[in-house]
Each structure stands twice: as structure tokens, then as C-alpha cells.
C-alpha positions in Angstrom: -18.7 4.5 -3.6 -19.5 1.3 -2.3 -21.7 0.2 -5.0 -19.1 1.3 -7.9 -16.5 -0.5 -6.2 -19.0 -3.5 -6.0 -19.8 -2.6 -10.2 -15.5 -3.3 -10.3 -15.0 -6.1 -8.7 -18.1 -8.3 -10.2 -16.3 -7.1 -13.5 -13.0 -8.4 -12.4 -14.4 -11.7 -11.1 -16.4 -11.7 -14.5 -12.9 -11.4 -16.4 -11.0 -13.7 -14.4 -13.7 -16.6 -14.3 -13.3 -16.2 -18.3 -9.3 -16.1 -18.5 -8.9 -18.8 -15.9 -11.3 -20.7 -18.5 -9.2 -21.0 -21.3 -7.0 -24.1 -21.7 -4.1 -23.0 -23.7 -2.6 -19.6 -23.9 -3.1 -17.8 -27.4 -1.4 -15.4 -29.4 -2.6 -11.6 -29.3 -2.7 -9.3 -31.9 -1.7 -5.5 -31.1 -2.2 -3.1 -34.2 -1.9 -6.3 -36.8 1.5 -7.4 -34.8 1.6 -10.8 -33.4 2.8 -10.6 -29.5 2.7 -14.2 -27.8 2.6 -13.7 -23.9 5.9 -14.9 -22.4 5.1 -17.4 -19.2 7.3 -15.0 -16.4 7.9 -11.1 -15.7 9.9 -10.1 -13.3 10.6 -6.4 -12.1 10.6 -3.3 -9.6 7.6 -1.9 -8.2 6.9 1.5 -6.3 3.6 1.4 -3.9 2.6 5.1 -2.9 -0.3 6.5 -0.7 -1.9 9.8 -1.0 -4.5 11.3 1.5 -4.3 9.7 5.1 -1.2 11.0 6.5 -1.4 7.1 7.5 -1.4 5.3 4.5 1.2 7.5 3.0 3.4 6.5 5.6 3.5 2.9 4.2 4.4 3.4 1.0 7.1 0.6 -0.3 9.5 -0.5 -2.8 10.9 -3.7 -4.3 10.4 -6.6 -6.5 7.5 -8.4 -7.8 7.3 -11.6 -10.0 4.3 -12.7 -12.5 3.2 -16.3 -14.0 0.3 -16.3 -16.2 -1.4 -19.4 -15.7 -3.3 -18.6 -19.1 -3.8 -15.9 -21.5 -4.5 -12.7 -19.8 -4.4 -14.4 -16.3 -1.7 -15.1 -14.0 0.2 -15.1 -10.1 2.2 -12.3 -8.9 4.9 -12.7 -6.1 6.8 -9.9 -4.5 8.4 -8.7 -1.7 8.8 -5.1 -0.6 10.7 -2.4 1.8 9.2 0.1 3.5 11.2 2.4 6.1 8.6 3.2 7.9 8.1 6.4 10.0 4.9 8.0 11.6 4.2 10.6 14.2 0.9 10.6 16.3 -1.4 13.3 16.8 -0.5 15.5 19.2 -2.8 15.2 22.4 -3.0 17.0 25.6 -1.7 15.1 28.6 -1.7 17.6 31.7 -2.7 21.4 32.6 0.7 22.6 33.8 -1.0 26.2 34.5 -5.0 27.3 33.8 -4.2 28.3 30.0 -1.2 26.0 29.6 -1.6 22.7 28.5 1.5 20.0 28.2 0.7 18.2 24.7 2.1 14.6 23.9 3.5 13.3 21.1 5.0 10.1 20.2 7.5 9.4 16.7 7.5 5.5 15.6 10.0 4.4 13.6 10.2 0.6 11.9 12.2 -0.8 9.3 9.5 -3.2 7.4 9.5 -6.4 5.4 6.4 -7.1 3.0 6.0 -10.0 1.3 2.3 -10.3 -1.3 0.5 -12.5 -3.4 -2.5 -11.6 -5.5 -4.0 -12.8 -9.0 -4.0 -10.2 -12.3 -5.7 -10.3 -15.4 -5.3 -7.6 -18.1 -7.2 -7.3 -21.2 -5.9 -5.5 -24.6 -7.9 -1.9 -24.6 -5.9 -0.4 -28.4 -2.3 -2.1 -29.5 -0.2 -1.8 -27.0 -2.3 -0.9 -23.9 -3.5 -3.0 -22.0 -6.1 -2.5 -18.9 -5.4 -4.2 -16.2 -7.6 -5.4 -12.8 -5.8 -7.2 -10.2 -6.2 -8.3 -5.8 -3.3 -8.6 -3.7 -2.8 -9.7 -0.6 0.0 -8.1 1.1 1.7 -8.4 4.7 4.4 -7.3 6.4 6.5 -7.0 10.1 9.6 -4.7 10.9 10.4 -3.8 14.2 12.1 -0.1 15.5 11.5 2.2 18.8 9.0 4.5 19.6 9.2 8.5 21.5 7.4 10.8 22.7 8.1 14.5 22.2 6.4 17.3 24.6 5.4 20.5 24.2 3.6 23.7 26.0 0.9 24.8 24.0 -1.8 27.7 24.9 -5.2 26.6 26.2 -6.7 26.4 22.6 -4.4 26.2 20.2 -3.2 23.0 19.3 -0.6 25.0 16.3 1.3 27.5 18.1 3.3 27.2 21.0 5.2 28.5 24.1 9.3 29.2 22.6 10.5 27.3 19.2 12.2 24.2 20.8 9.9 21.0 22.6 10.7 19.8 26.0 13.5 17.0 26.3 12.0 13.7 25.0 11.5 10.7 27.0 13.6 8.0 26.6 13.0 5.7 23.7 10.7 2.3 23.8 10.9 -1.2 21.7 8.3 -0.8 19.4 7.1 -3.9 16.3 4.5 -3.4 14.0 2.3 -6.2 11.6 0.4 -4.8 8.8 -1.9 -7.0 6.6 -3.6 -5.4 4.1 -6.2 -6.7 0.8 -5.4 -4.6 -1.7 -7.8 -4.3 -5.4 -6.6 -2.3 -7.8 -7.1 -1.5 -11.7 -4.7 -0.2 -13.7 -3.0 -0.1 -17.1 0.1 -0.9 -19.0 2.2 -0.5 -22.1 3.1 -4.0 -23.6 5.8 -5.0 -25.8 7.9 -7.9 -26.6 10.4 -8.0 -23.7 9.1 -5.1 -21.6 6.2 -3.8 -19.8 5.4 -1.3 -17.8 2.2 1.0 -16.4 0.6 2.0 -13.6 -2.2 0.7 -10.9 -4.6 2.4 -8.8 -6.9 1.6 -5.6 -9.2 3.5 -3.6 -9.9 0.8 -1.3 -8.3 0.2 2.0 -8.7 -3.3 3.9 -6.2 -3.0 6.4 -5.3 -5.2 10.1 -3.0 -3.9 12.2 -1.0 -4.9 15.3 1.5 -2.5 17.1 3.0 -3.5 20.4 5.3 -0.8 22.4 7.5 -1.0 24.9 5.8 -3.2 28.1 2.3 -1.8 26.7 -0.4 -4.1 25.6 -0.5 -4.5 22.1 -3.3 -2.9 20.2 -4.8 -4.2 17.4 -7.1 -2.2 14.7 -9.2 -3.1 11.6 -9.5 -0.4 9.1 -12.0 -0.3 6.5 -12.5 3.2 4.3 -13.7 3.7 0.3 -11.8 6.5 -1.3 -10.0 8.1 2.2 -7.1 7.5 0.4 -5.6 6.6 -2.7 -3.1 3.8 -3.6 -1.0 3.3 -6.7 1.8 1.1 -8.2 4.1 1.9 -10.6 5.9 -1.1 -12.4 8.6 -2.0 -15.0 9.1 -5.4 -15.9 11.3 -7.9 -18.0 9.2 -10.7 -19.6 11.0 -14.0 -20.5 
């Protein structure tokens, strides 16, 4: 998998180098019709995830702006919002009796706001269809609260429990979260004179997290994975 990603990144670098080497924009021809690339795109995007539950809780939506520096190559800026809601895995806190454990589970909530910047290149594939490659750096911060729930469970059984209701939750604590992510992606889009839309996908996760709960020391984590989860971005843009 790492080898395939290296090849994709290598091709991305070559295409970006060739795109930025051009000195002036030139018209594109799609199916015999001259299509002049406009300098600006603006629109909406939705970034979602599938796979790892931690990543799925970090989907976001927002606005995106692109400025085309050369024919087929440009920069993009974005801003978005994520209503972060995540349950941590339950873990045994103490033994209540020889066959019963007290399990603890934390639920974290935060309203997070993101900004990002990136580079995009595209090439015509067929008529109005273009293939894209992009790389973004996205950073977000938010605050909310964390609350601990407990439940009695039979020894060796982490799914079922005695009774149907958890024990009373403990008071919530202040919670804050910082998330910085590097996101390379490839995709395809339909390009028309004034409107373009498409999808991008990425199987690479390079992230830095920093979380602070209550009076406890802050926790930091660097995460790197390939194909554990897939990020996908849907977008709709207006060109001018």
C-alpha cells in the first residue's frame, strides 16, 4: 500500500511541476468546444469519512475558494465546521464483586471550526470530465465538554450488562481539542462554463491531535495510517 501511495504522490509532483511551469493560461478544448478556465471558483464542500469511528466523527462541511495560478493548477482555501461527538472505548475501572466490573466510558463533545489551504492540479480525461490531484493542510480547534458514564458488566462480557440503564453520569468537565491534518487526495470532476462538481478520495491519514479535559494534563497524539479509513470530499463550485 505504501508503494502505491508513493507512486501517486510522485505522479502528483510531476503533474504539479509541469502545470506551474506554464507561463500563461491557455484555453482547454472539451469535445470540440473551447472551454476557457476562469480564474476563480467558490462553493460548498462536504468532507466525510468511512471506516475508523474516530475519523467518522470528524466529518465537516464548509466553503471553499480556488484561485487558478496557471492552466490546470491553482491554490485553494477553505473554512468549515464540525460538530465533534465521540464515545471513547469503554474500559474497566474497578471490580465490584468477583463476577462484576464497573466499566467507564467517556463522551466528548466540541464545536470545532476549521481553516485550510492546499494545492490542486487537474487534467482533462474525456470531454467535460477532469481528473484531479490535491494536497491540503487543515487545522481546527474547538471547545465543549466531556462526560463520564459508568455501567456494571458481567466479568468477561463487554457488550451486555446488568439492567438496561447506565449508572448516573458524573458531572461534565471542560474539554478542548486541536486537530491538524495533512490530506492528499485524488478525484474526478465535471467542468462546465460556470459550474463544476465532483468527488475526491484519500486513503492516507496524517494527523496531530491535542486534547485537554478538565484539570488533567493535555494529551497529544500523532496518527499516521494508510487505508484504515477513507476520506471523501463532495463539492459544488461556481466559476467566475
